[in-house]
C-alpha positions as CSV (number, residue, x, y, z in Angstrom):
1,M,48.7,-36.1,95.5
2,Q,46.1,-38.9,95.9
3,R,43.4,-36.3,96.1
4,V,44.6,-34.6,93.0
5,Y,44.7,-37.9,91.2
6,D,41.2,-38.8,92.3
7,F,39.9,-35.5,91.2
8,L,41.5,-35.9,87.7
9,R,39.9,-39.4,87.4
10,R,36.5,-38.0,88.3
11,H,36.7,-35.2,85.7
12,P,38.2,-36.8,82.5
13,T,36.5,-34.3,80.2
14,G,37.9,-31.4,82.1
15,V,41.4,-32.8,81.8
16,D,41.0,-33.4,78.1
17,S,39.6,-29.9,77.6
18,F,42.6,-28.4,79.3
19,W,45.0,-30.2,76.9
20,A,42.7,-29.2,74.0
21,V,43.1,-25.6,74.9
22,V,46.9,-26.1,75.2
23,L,47.0,-27.7,71.8
24,L,44.8,-25.0,70.3
25,G,47.1,-22.2,71.7
26,L,50.3,-23.9,70.6
27,N,49.0,-24.4,67.1
28,C,47.7,-20.8,66.8
29,A,51.1,-19.6,68.0
30,A,52.8,-21.8,65.4
31,L,50.6,-20.4,62.7
32,I,51.2,-16.8,63.7
33,S,54.9,-17.4,63.8
34,A,54.8,-18.9,60.3
35,R,52.8,-16.0,59.0
36,N,55.3,-13.5,60.3
37,N,58.2,-15.5,58.7
38,P,59.0,-14.0,55.3
39,E,60.3,-17.3,54.0
40,A,57.0,-18.9,54.8
41,L,55.1,-16.2,53.0
42,V,57.1,-16.7,49.9
43,E,56.5,-20.4,49.8
44,E,52.8,-20.5,50.9
45,P,50.0,-18.1,50.3
46,P,48.8,-16.2,53.4
47,G,45.4,-17.9,53.4
48,A,47.1,-21.3,53.7
49,V,49.2,-20.2,56.6
50,L,46.7,-18.5,58.8
51,G,43.3,-18.3,57.2
52,V,39.8,-19.3,58.1
53,P,40.1,-22.9,56.8
54,A,43.3,-23.5,58.9
55,L,41.6,-22.0,62.0
56,L,38.5,-24.2,61.5
57,V,40.7,-27.4,61.2
58,T,42.6,-26.4,64.3
59,V,39.4,-25.8,66.3
60,A,37.8,-29.1,65.1
61,L,40.8,-31.2,66.0
62,S,41.0,-29.5,69.4
63,L,37.4,-30.3,70.0
64,V,38.3,-34.0,69.2
65,V,40.8,-34.0,72.0
66,A,38.4,-32.3,74.4
67,L,35.5,-34.8,73.9
68,R,37.4,-37.9,73.0
69,R,36.5,-39.9,76.1
70,R,32.9,-38.7,76.3
71,W,32.0,-39.6,72.7
72,P,34.9,-41.6,71.2
73,E,33.0,-42.8,68.1
74,R,31.6,-39.4,67.3
75,M,35.0,-37.7,67.7
76,L,36.6,-40.4,65.4
77,V,34.1,-39.5,62.7
78,L,34.8,-35.7,63.3
79,A,38.5,-36.3,63.1
80,T,38.1,-38.4,59.9
81,V,36.0,-35.7,58.2
82,T,38.3,-33.0,59.4
83,G,41.4,-34.8,58.0
84,L,39.7,-35.4,54.6
85,A,38.6,-31.7,54.5
86,Q,42.2,-30.6,55.4
87,I,43.4,-32.5,52.3
88,A,40.6,-31.2,50.1
89,I,41.0,-27.5,51.0
90,D,44.8,-27.7,51.0
91,V,45.6,-27.0,54.6
92,P,49.1,-28.4,55.2
93,T,49.9,-30.6,58.2
94,M,50.3,-28.7,61.4
95,L,50.6,-29.3,65.2
96,S,46.9,-29.9,65.8
97,D,47.1,-33.0,63.6
98,F,48.5,-34.7,66.8
99,A,44.8,-35.1,67.7
100,L,44.6,-37.9,65.1
101,L,47.1,-39.9,67.2
102,V,45.1,-39.2,70.3
103,I,41.8,-40.3,68.9
104,V,43.3,-43.5,67.4
105,Y,44.5,-44.5,70.9
106,T,41.2,-43.5,72.5
107,V,39.0,-45.4,70.2
108,A,41.3,-48.5,70.4
109,A,41.0,-48.4,74.2
110,D,37.3,-47.4,74.7
111,G,35.5,-47.5,71.4
112,V,33.4,-50.2,69.8
113,A,34.8,-52.8,67.5
114,W,33.9,-51.0,64.2
115,A,35.4,-47.7,65.4
116,S,38.6,-49.4,66.5
117,R,39.1,-51.0,63.0
118,L,38.3,-47.7,61.3
119,A,40.8,-45.9,63.5
120,L,43.5,-48.4,62.6
121,I,42.7,-48.1,58.9
122,G,42.6,-44.3,59.1
123,G,45.9,-44.1,61.0
124,F,47.7,-46.2,58.4
125,A,46.2,-44.1,55.6
126,A,46.9,-40.7,57.1
127,A,50.7,-40.6,56.3
128,P,50.4,-41.9,52.6
129,L,47.6,-39.5,51.9
130,S,49.6,-36.6,53.3
131,M,52.7,-37.5,51.3
132,L,50.6,-37.8,48.1
133,R,48.8,-34.5,48.7
134,W,51.9,-32.5,49.7
135,P,54.9,-34.2,48.0
136,D,58.4,-32.9,48.6
137,P,60.2,-32.6,45.2
138,S,63.6,-32.4,46.9
139,T,63.4,-36.0,48.1
140,G,63.6,-39.0,46.0
141,V,61.0,-41.8,45.7
142,L,62.8,-44.2,48.0
143,R,63.2,-41.5,50.8
144,S,59.6,-40.6,50.4
145,V,58.5,-44.2,50.8
146,F,60.8,-44.6,53.8
147,F,59.5,-41.4,55.4
148,T,55.9,-42.5,54.8
149,I,56.4,-45.8,56.5
150,F,58.2,-44.0,59.4
151,M,55.2,-41.7,59.9
152,M,52.8,-44.7,60.0
153,V,54.6,-46.2,63.0
154,P,53.2,-43.7,65.6
155,F,49.7,-44.5,64.5
156,A,50.3,-48.2,64.8
157,L,51.9,-47.8,68.2
158,A,49.0,-45.6,69.4
159,W,46.5,-48.3,68.3
160,V,48.4,-51.2,69.8
161,L,48.7,-49.3,73.1
162,G,45.0,-48.5,73.2
163,D,44.1,-52.1,72.3
164,S,46.4,-53.4,75.0
165,I,44.7,-51.1,77.5
166,R,41.3,-52.4,76.4
167,T,42.5,-56.0,76.9
168,R,43.9,-55.3,80.3
169,R,40.7,-53.6,81.4
170,A,38.6,-56.6,80.2
171,Y,41.0,-59.0,82.0
172,L,40.7,-57.0,85.2
173,A,36.9,-56.8,84.9
174,Q,36.8,-60.6,84.3
175,L,38.9,-61.1,87.4
176,E,36.7,-58.9,89.5
177,E,33.5,-60.6,88.2
178,R,35.1,-64.0,88.9
179,A,36.1,-62.9,92.4
180,A,32.5,-61.6,93.1
181,R,31.1,-64.9,91.7
182,L,33.3,-67.0,93.9
183,E,32.4,-64.8,96.9
184,R,28.7,-65.4,96.2
185,E,29.4,-69.1,95.8
186,R,31.2,-69.2,99.1
187,E,28.4,-67.5,100.8
188,A,25.9,-69.9,99.3
189,Q,28.0,-72.9,100.3
190,S,28.3,-71.5,103.8
191,K,24.5,-71.1,104.0
192,V,24.1,-74.7,102.8
193,A,26.6,-75.9,105.3
194,V,24.9,-74.0,108.1
195,A,21.5,-75.5,107.1
196,A,23.0,-79.0,107.0
197,E,24.6,-78.5,110.4
198,R,21.4,-77.2,111.9
199,A,19.5,-80.2,110.4
200,R,22.1,-82.6,111.9
201,I,21.8,-80.9,115.3
202,A,18.0,-81.1,115.1
203,R,18.2,-84.8,114.5
204,E,20.7,-85.3,117.3
205,L,18.7,-83.3,119.8
206,H,15.6,-85.2,118.8
207,D,17.2,-88.5,119.5
208,V,18.8,-87.4,122.8
209,V,15.7,-85.7,124.1
210,A,13.2,-88.4,123.0
211,H,15.2,-91.2,124.4
212,N,16.4,-89.8,127.7
213,V,13.2,-88.0,128.6
214,S,11.3,-91.2,127.8
215,V,13.5,-93.1,130.2
216,M,13.1,-90.4,132.8
217,V,9.3,-90.4,132.5
218,V,9.0,-94.2,132.8
219,Q,11.3,-94.2,135.8
220,A,9.5,-91.3,137.5
221,D,6.1,-93.1,137.0
222,G,7.6,-96.3,138.5
223,A,9.1,-94.5,141.4
224,A,5.8,-92.8,142.2
225,Y,4.0,-96.1,142.0
226,V,6.3,-98.0,144.4
227,L,7.3,-95.1,146.6
228,D,5.4,-96.3,149.7
229,A,5.5,-100.0,149.1
230,A,9.1,-100.4,148.0
231,P,11.3,-97.4,148.9
232,D,14.5,-99.2,147.7
233,Q,13.1,-99.6,144.2
234,A,11.9,-96.0,144.2
235,R,15.4,-94.8,145.2
236,K,16.9,-96.9,142.4
237,A,14.5,-95.3,139.9
238,L,15.4,-91.9,141.1
239,E,19.1,-92.7,140.7
240,T,18.4,-93.8,137.1
241,I,16.5,-90.6,136.5
242,S,19.5,-88.6,137.8
243,G,22.0,-90.5,135.7
244,T,19.9,-90.3,132.6
245,G,19.4,-86.5,133.1
246,R,23.2,-86.0,133.4
247,Q,23.8,-88.0,130.3
248,A,21.2,-86.0,128.4
249,L,22.7,-82.7,129.5
250,A,26.2,-83.8,128.5
251,E,25.0,-84.8,125.0
252,M,23.0,-81.6,124.6
253,R,26.0,-79.5,125.8
254,R,28.1,-81.2,123.1
255,L,25.6,-80.5,120.4
256,L,24.8,-76.9,121.4
257,G,28.5,-76.3,121.8
258,V,29.0,-76.2,118.0
259,L,26.7,-73.2,117.9
260,R,28.9,-71.1,120.1
261,T,31.3,-68.7,118.4
262,G,34.5,-67.3,119.7
263,E,34.6,-69.7,122.7
264,P,37.5,-72.2,123.0
265,E,36.4,-75.7,123.8
266,E,37.4,-76.6,127.3
267,S,39.1,-80.0,127.8
268,G,36.5,-82.6,128.6
269,E,33.6,-80.2,128.2
270,Y,32.0,-82.1,125.3
271,V,31.5,-85.9,125.2
272,P,32.4,-87.8,122.0
273,Q,29.8,-88.9,119.6
274,P,28.3,-92.3,120.5
275,D,29.3,-95.4,118.5
276,V,28.4,-99.1,118.3
277,E,30.6,-99.9,121.3
278,Q,28.2,-97.9,123.4
279,L,25.2,-99.9,122.4
280,D,25.7,-102.1,125.4
281,D,25.3,-99.2,127.7
282,L,22.3,-97.9,125.8
283,I,20.6,-101.3,126.0
284,E,21.4,-101.7,129.7
285,Q,19.8,-98.3,130.3
286,V,16.7,-99.4,128.4
287,R,16.6,-102.6,130.4
288,T,16.8,-100.6,133.6
289,S,13.8,-98.5,132.5
290,G,11.7,-101.7,132.4
291,L,11.9,-102.8,128.7
292,P,13.5,-106.3,128.3
293,V,15.9,-106.2,125.3
294,D,17.8,-109.2,123.7
295,F,21.0,-107.9,122.2
296,K,23.3,-110.0,119.9
297,V,26.2,-109.3,117.7
298,E,26.9,-111.5,114.7
299,G,30.0,-111.5,112.5
300,T,33.4,-110.2,113.3
301,P,33.5,-106.6,114.7
302,R,35.9,-104.3,113.0
303,P,36.5,-100.5,112.7
304,L,33.6,-98.6,111.1
305,P,33.4,-95.1,109.6
306,S,32.3,-92.6,112.3
307,G,29.2,-91.7,110.4
308,V,28.1,-95.3,110.2
309,E,28.7,-95.9,113.9
310,L,26.7,-92.8,114.9
311,T,23.9,-93.7,112.5
312,A,23.7,-97.3,113.9
313,Y,23.6,-96.0,117.5
314,R,20.9,-93.4,116.8
315,I,18.7,-95.9,114.8
316,V,18.8,-98.4,117.8
317,Q,18.1,-95.6,120.2
318,E,15.1,-94.2,118.2
319,A,13.7,-97.7,117.6
320,L,13.8,-98.6,121.3
321,T,12.4,-95.3,122.3
322,N,9.4,-95.8,119.9
323,T,9.0,-99.3,121.3
324,R,8.8,-97.9,124.8
325,K,6.3,-95.3,123.8
326,H,4.0,-97.4,121.6
327,G,4.6,-101.0,122.5
328,G,2.3,-101.2,125.5
329,P,2.7,-103.3,128.6
330,N,4.7,-106.5,128.8
331,T,6.6,-105.7,125.6
332,G,9.9,-107.2,124.7
333,A,12.4,-106.1,122.1
334,S,15.4,-107.6,120.3
335,V,18.4,-106.0,118.6
336,R,20.7,-107.7,116.1
337,L,23.9,-106.2,114.9
338,V,25.4,-108.1,112.0
339,Y,28.8,-107.4,110.4
340,F,28.7,-108.4,106.7
341,D,31.7,-108.3,104.4
342,D,30.5,-105.1,102.7
343,G,28.0,-103.7,105.2
344,L,26.6,-103.4,108.7
345,G,23.1,-104.8,109.3
346,L,20.7,-103.7,112.0
347,L,17.5,-105.5,113.0
348,V,15.3,-104.1,115.8
349,E,12.0,-105.9,116.6
350,D,9.4,-105.8,119.3
351,D,6.4,-107.9,120.1
352,G,4.2,-105.1,121.4
353,K,0.9,-103.9,120.1
354,G,2.7,-101.2,118.1
355,A,1.3,-98.0,116.7
356,P,-0.1,-97.1,113.3
357,H,2.5,-96.8,110.6
358,E,1.4,-93.2,109.9
359,L,2.1,-92.2,113.5
360,Y,5.8,-93.3,113.1
361,E,6.0,-91.3,109.8
362,E,4.6,-88.2,111.5
363,G,7.3,-88.4,114.1
364,G,5.8,-90.0,117.2
365,A,2.8,-89.7,119.3
366,D,3.0,-85.9,119.5
367,G,3.7,-85.5,115.8
368,Q,6.7,-83.2,116.7
369,G,9.7,-85.5,116.3
370,H,11.4,-87.1,113.3
371,G,10.3,-90.7,113.6
372,L,10.9,-92.9,110.6
373,I,11.5,-89.8,108.5
374,G,14.5,-88.9,110.7
375,M,15.8,-92.5,110.5
376,R,15.6,-92.5,106.7
377,E,17.5,-89.2,106.6
378,R,20.3,-90.6,108.7
379,V,20.4,-93.9,106.7
380,G,20.4,-92.0,103.4
381,M,23.3,-89.8,104.5
382,V,25.6,-92.8,104.6
383,G,24.1,-94.5,101.5
384,G,22.2,-97.2,103.3
385,T,18.7,-98.6,103.1
386,L,15.9,-98.9,105.7
387,D,12.8,-101.1,105.8
388,A,10.3,-100.6,108.5
389,G,6.8,-101.9,109.1
390,P,4.5,-104.1,111.3
391,R,5.6,-107.7,112.0
392,P,3.3,-110.6,111.1
393,G,1.5,-111.5,114.3
394,G,2.0,-108.1,116.0
395,G,4.8,-105.8,116.9
396,F,7.1,-103.6,114.7
397,R,10.3,-104.3,112.9
398,I,13.1,-102.0,111.6
399,S,15.7,-103.4,109.3
400,V,18.7,-101.3,108.2
401,L,21.7,-102.0,106.0
402,L,24.6,-99.6,106.1
403,P,27.4,-99.9,103.5
404,L,31.0,-100.0,104.9
405,K,34.0,-98.4,103.3
406,P,37.4,-99.9,103.8
407,A,39.0,-98.6,106.9
408,H,42.3,-96.8,106.3
């Protein structure tokens, strides 16, 4: 049955042509039956019952049914002209006039606006014109008016049904268009989210690799320098390299884990994101690598948004990594973490020879990292401000203010 239904939907003109042939055959059979009826011959002349004019009207109205969905406006014009000709040449109403109801419905459902209005007007006018052209003397005026109104109802119902079908199709088309638009918007939002996540991962990887690899390089150089003279210090440096490498691998595993699909996270596989409480460990690691750091916390510590904590940690990590890279020998650094009423302040300074400001902007000595650009991106994501530049008398300073939201 579904195949038959699909076939009929793919060939609407063929279906309409079948019903047009049926209507033409039934109407011709009715005309022949009327011609052979002696009572009809007494009341009507033979030409009015089955003549060329009646046959032409029947064929035209059957053609209207056959092509109504292919050319609805043209068939409405043909039906209108045929109906007026039927009145003019005195061809009484017959079975083929059912095509007028069909074309009114079709135009209301599929035609343009002017055709729909014309079909409604023509449908209302058909019954009164028919009663005026072929009055029945045996009925009174009141009965004629009532019968005329009764004959107008089918045309009104046909138009209302067609117009409701048009409204329903428009509504469904609007729903489909809206669903397609929402799907496109979801895809666009997914792409934006993926791009943002990749940018976040790139920043995280930069901070992890730049910091930990820098510590490992410094410790490796120190171990090679004192390997023969002070084996204990070399062994300690190697232990620091090993611990730093494990920490870097753990953080990289956490970051790259979000790129995996379809793999459940194993318990304890990924380490949590760093926060300000881990600054002590970070600074101790930097001190172990040979960079003296003075760390102080001012104000009353309190819970912070996770984004602010991660940003503060990464800013300190990036700043100390740059100091270690560009500060030169005998360089010291200081870190101040200040809790304000409405914000968190960070001040990272060093007294080294520093590096050109453009070098920081380009992302480090190799020009491959994020440098101050990455810092500003992080600070901007939480609505903070960053001020960076050379200190008077030498060295470099990074000042950051991160707004705090009330903790819930």
